[in-house]
N, C-alpha and C positions, 0 to 999 in steps of 0.2 A: 844630358837632355833626354826627355821622355821620347820614346819611339813614336813616329807619326804613322797613323793607319795608312795602308796602301791606297785606300780610296780617297785620302785627303792629299791635296797638293798645296804647295806654298802659294798663298794668295798675294803675298807681298812682304815688304819690310817697313818697319816703323821709321818715320822720318820726322825732322823738325823738333819742335818743343813738345815734350811729353811729360806726364806726371803720373801719380798713382791714380788720379781720377779719370784721366782721359789720355788718348794717344791718337796719332795720325799714322796712316801707312799708305805707301804708294802701291797701287794695284799692279799685279803681274799682267802684262799685256795679253796673255793667253787665258786669263781668268775673268769671270764675271761676278759682280756682287750687286746686291740691291740694298736700298735703304731698309733699315731694321734687321738686316742680316746679323746673325750671331757668329762671332769669331772668337779665337783664343790664341794666346801666346804661352809658351812653356816657361815655367819658372821653377827650375829644379825638378822636384817630383810633383809639383802642383801645376795647375793651369789657371791663368788669369782670363776670365770671361769678359767679353765686351760686346756692345751692340753698335752697329754702324748707324749713326744718326744724321749724317750729311755726307754727300758725295759731290766732289767738285772736279770738273775737267779743266786742266790748266795747261797753258802754253806760253813760254817766254818769247818765242818768235812771233806767234800770231797774237799780238797784243792789240788793245783798243786804239793805239795810236796809228795803226796802219790803215791805208785807204783800200778800196775794193780791188784795184788793179794789183797792188802789192800782195795782198792776200791771195789773189788768184794765181800769181806767179809762184808763190810758195806752194800752193796746193797742187798745181799742175806739175811742178818739179818733184813732187812727193817728198819735199823736205818738211819734216815735222818733228816736233819735240813734245807731243801731247802726253801729258801724265794725268792719271786719275788719282786723286787724293781722297781717302776715306777718313772722315773724322769719327772717332769711336769713343763712346763713353764706357768706362770700366764699371762692370756690374759686381765684381767680386772675385775672390780667389777660391777655386774649387779644390778642396782637399778631403782628407778622411773625415773631417768634422762637418762637411757640407760646404755651403757657399758663405764665405766670410768677407768682411771688409778688406779691401786691398790697401796695403800700406807701402808696398814696394814701388820704387821708382822704375818706370819703364824706359829703357835706353833706346836711342835710335839704332837702327840696323837689326832689330830683333825680328825674327820670322813670325808671320801671322798666318793662321790656318782657319779654314771654315769649320765651325762646330758641327760634328756629325750627329745623326739622329739619336743614337743611344745616349750621347752626352746631354743633349737638350731635353730628352724625356726624363732624364734623371733630375734635371733642374726644375722642370715645369710639371713634374708629377709628384704624387704622394702615394702612400700605402693604400691598399684597396679599401680598408675600413674608413679612412678619413677623406678619400678622394671623391670629388664631384667632377665628372668629365664635362667640361664646358665647350671645348672646341679644339681648334688646331692653330698652330702658328700661322699668322696671316699669309706669309709667303713660303711656308713649309708645311704642306698638307700631310706630310708623313710624320709630323711631330704632334702628338696629342698634348693638350693643355688641360690641366685639372686645377681646381681650387680646393683648399683645405676646409672641410666642414667646420672645424674648430675656429676658423677665422671669422665665421658668422656670429660668434658670441659677442662681437662688438658692433653688430648691426651692419647693414649693407645698403648702399644706394645704387640704383640703376638710373642713369641720366642720359638723355639723348633728345635731339630735336625730333619732331614728328616725322615718321616714315623711316627712321634710321634702324629700327629693329628692336626697340626696348621691350615690347610685349613678347616678341619671339624669344628674346634672351631670358626674360622672366619665366616663360614656359619651360625652357630648357632646365633652368635651375629647379623649378618645381618638380620636373620629372626626376632629376637626380636625387632630390630630397625624399621623394616618395619611395624610390628604390631603397633608401636607407631606413624607411619606416617612420618618417617624420610626420608630426601633426602640423597641418598647414591650414591657415585661415586666409582667404583672399577677399579683399574689398574691391569689387569689380563694378565701377560706375558705368561702363559702356558694354558690358557683357562680352568682353574680349577673351575670357578664359572658359566660358561655360561649355564650349564644344570640346574641351579636353576630356569630357566624359565619354565621348563617342569618337569613332573614326580612328581609334588608336591601333597601331600595329601590335601593341602589347596589351593583352586583356587585363594585365595587372593594374595598369593605370585606370582603365574604365571602372574596375571594381573598387578602386581606391578614391574615386572622385564623386562627391555629392554636390549637387547644385541646389541652392535655396533661392526660390523665386518669390518675391513679394507680389501681392495683387496689383501693384502699380508698375511692375517691371515690364519694359517694352523692348527687351533685347531682340537683336536681329536674328532670331531663330524661332522655330515652331516648338512650343512646349510639348506638343504631342510626339515630336520626333525622338525624344529621349526622356528619361525619368527625372523630373525636377520636383523637389519637395517644396511645400509651402512654408514660407517663413511668416508666421502670423502672430498677432498679439491679441490677448483677451483684455477688453477694456477694464474688467473688474480687477485685473492684476496691475493696473497703472497707478502710479503715485502722482502727486501734483506736478513734480518736476518732469515726469514722463509726458504728461499731457501738454505741458507748456512747451516741451521740446518738439513734440509732434506738430504743434500749432505754429512753430517758428518764433516763439517768444524767448528772447534772450534773458539770461540771468539778471542782467543789469536793468531790465525793464520791470522795476519793482511794482508799479501800479497794476500792470496786466497780470503779473504773477500773483498779486494779492487777490485779484478778481477770480482767477482760476482756482486758487486755494479755497476761496469762499464758496464757489460753485461745487467743488468736491465735497465740502462739508455739508452742503445743503441737499445733496443727493439722497434719494429715498427709493424704496421699492427694489427694482432689479439692479440698480447701480450700473447700467450699461450706458452706451453712448447716447441713446435717446433720452435717458434719464438725466444725463449730464447736461445736454442741450436744453432740456426743459427747465433745469434748475436756474437758468439765466432769467426766467420770468420773476424770480424772487429777488433779483438785484435791483438796486436803484437805477433809475432811468439813465443817468449819466454813465454808470458802469455798463449797462446794457449796450449803450451806443458805442463805447470803447471796445467791447469784446465782440460786437456783431460780425465784423469782417472775418475775424478768426474763426468764429463758429460756422460761418458759411463755408469757409475753406475746409474745416473739419468735416462738414457734411459731405463735401465733394470727394474726400478721400476715405470715407467710412469703410470702404472695402478692405482696408488694411487690418481691420479688427475681425477676428474669427472666434470660434468656440473655445480655442485653447491658445496658450502661449508656447511658442517653440522653445524647448528647454536646451540648456547648454550641453547636455549629454548627447543630443542629436547631432550637433555640429562640432563637438570636440571629442576626438577619439584617436587612439594610436594608429599610425599608418593611414590616416584619412585626411584628404584635402577637401575642405568645405568652401565653396565659392558662393558668396553672397551677391546675387545679381541686383545691383542698385540702379540699373538703367531706367530712364524715364522719370526719375524722381527729381524734385527740386533739391538743391544742395542741402538745405537745412533738414529735409527729411532723410536724405542719405546720411547726413551727419548723425541724426538721432539713432537710426538703425545701427550704424557703425559703432557709435559710442556704447549702445546697449550691449553689443557683442563683446567689444574690447573690455568693457568694465567688468562683465561677468568672468571673462578669461583672467583678467588681472586679479580679481578677488579669489578665484579658485586656485590660482598659482601662488598667490601670496600666503594662503593658508596651507599650502602643500597638499591639497586634496587631489591634485593631478600632478604626477611626478615627471611626466615626459616633457621634453622641450617643445615649445610652440613657436612656429615661424609665421609671422603676420606679414603678408604682402599687401601693400597699399598702393593701388594704381591711382594715377592722377593725385598724388600726395599733396601737391601744391594747393588743391582745392580744400583739403581737409585740415591742413595746418599751414595757412599763409602767415606771413610775418605780422606781428603786433596785433593778433586777434586772440581773444581768450574765450573761445567757445568750449563746450563740454568735450567735444571730440579732439580739439587741438590740445587742450590741457591733458587729456588722457594719452595722446600720442607722445607729447613731451615727457610725460611721466614714465612711459615705457622706454623711451629713448634714454632717459637718465638713470632709471632704476630697474627696468624690466629684466636686464640680463642676470641680476642676482637671483631672480625668481624663475629664470628659464624662459623668458619671452624675448624673442629676437625679431627685430624689424627688418623688412626689405621695403624701402621706400622707392617708388618708381615715379619719375616725373620728366616731362619735356621742358619744364621751366624751373631749373634750379635756382634762378634768381628770384623766384616768387614763392619759395618755400622757406619756412622759418629756419634761419641759419643755426639755431640751437639744436634742431633735429638733424640737419645735414651734417653738422660738425661732429655729432655723436656716431656717425657711420664711419667706422675706421677702415672699411673696405668699400671700393667703388668699382662699378662696371660703367665705363664712360664710352658711349658711342658717338657718332658724328654730331658735333655742335659747332655752329658757325656764328651764333649771336654773341657779340663781345660781352654783353652783360651776363649772360649765362656762363660763358667761359670764365669770367672773373669770379662768379659765385662758386664755381667748381674749384678754382685755384685757391680760394680762401677757405674752402670747406675742410681741408685737412693737410697735415704736414707731408703726407706721402705724395701729394700732387705737386709736380714741378712745372716750371714754365715750358720745359721741353715737351712734357705730356700735352699741355694745352696747345702748343704749336702744332702738334700732330693731329689734333681733332678734326679740323676741316678737311684733311686729306684722307680720312677714313672712308671706305666704301660701305654701302649698306650691309649690315650684319657683321662688320668689324668693330672691335671694341678694345679699349685699353683697360687692362685689369691692374688695379693698384691696391695696396693696403695689406692688412694682416692675413688675408686668405690666400695670398700668393707670396712666393719667396722674393720675387722682384717684379717690377712692372713689365707687362708683356702685352704686345698687340696680338689679338686673337681673332680668328674667324670663328664665330659662334656656330656650333654644329647644327645639323638639321633637327627639327622636332620629330618625335615619334607620335605625339598626340596631335589631334586636329587643331588648327588655329582658327580663332575668330578675329573680328575687327579687321584691320587693314584698310588700305585705300580702295575707293570705288574704282572698278575697271571701266573707265569711260568709253574706251574703244568698243568693247563688247556690248555695253548697254546702248550706245548709239547705233550699233549695227542692228540690235534687236528692235530699236525704235523705228529704224528705216523699214525693216521687214514688216513690223506691225502696221505701219502706215501704208505700205504697199498692198497688204491684204485687205485693208479697209477701203481702198480706192480702186482695186482691181475688179472689173466686172465678172471675171471668171470666178474669183473668190466669192463674190456676192451671190452668184448663181449657185455655187456650191453650198453656201449657208442656207439658201432657200430650199434646195433639194433635201438637205438634212432635216429641215423643219416640216416640209409638205410632202416629200417623196417625189418620185418622177412623175 
């Protein structure tokens, strides 16, 4: 039998019915163990690794058939037979070839030991070149957890209910990828990531992050507080389908698309937005009536058109993260801008004109690719999900409603970071999204704390509950701090009703 490290003591012995897939052990009265603790038993020169998934305190004497008085007598007489039973799932056999499937039958009476730090870091870590440091074991802050960057070649989903930490987690992954020199595109509907450009402890991130702000963006930040580039369109560069997309005209609306096409053909002179709107005068009255509402909307958002069109070379570059701030836009406008960017990326990657891998983060992905909808952007995302990896485009879809995202996209994500989810419909969508998700994983989700996640799929060697590490870059978004805002409101009201404050304002205006 392999020598046991001096720092490790016997946690207990296996008991009851055991198999190669799972085993139970009775806990040593002098030891403590927590749910999700990692343990091992010796098997010749190898170790069989397990994870404690359920802990039960059991007594034959103090059973449910006893009344209060009987229990009280047993307790006061200090007669007890309390045993703690730990139900453990086998994760694999650790040998010279790594962690492999366990086929050996585990016999009762086998000693069980707590897995030490070095052993666990070997299981949950990778070599420096392929390792992305995500966090630490949920109950072992001394054990770093990393994911394999090569596992992202089959796409990744980050799912959680609101407030569980999905945007924080995505930011951690972005930081790790930037360290590796990745090209990153972020579709950011609520300006949750724009502040990554500033407030960083590491200047490397600030220099690697570009924010592209449309004239309609209304993100919760001051554009003057850091450098944001304009993402603009020149009307002269628009095709008929582009103008229809900006106006919110679906591909299936053939009549309106025909009218737009006719207007584009009738344009003359400068061929700008004003010229396009004036071309409606040449339409038949019935067509003018049908397109009038769309033209009024187009006039309201005319600020999106500028003197130039932002080129792909500005937002696609090695080692650069480009964040497209889509805040304040109607969804169909956000869809158009997103489709324009992803379509250009797909074309340049399909022709091999850009050789580096591109990671596309899609926040609020359920709004871009909901079930049973065939918009330009949803079709493009599905195309990348099914074919993008052969061209070097890899998706990271982020959503708090996995039940409302197209399952064809979610099922293509062979790795998942799953934070707290309590909604049964969303839990079921996650369960059905991939073979690596088990019912045991789903059962754990409601008990996760904020910032804790289950990592499953190709980018980890085995499922692991992880406490996501702290961000180095500044975070945006998040819940409103009601307590501090209400305190400020009370103070503001006091100043307005306090005579002393009123006299102070008068003195500031008129002098003493």
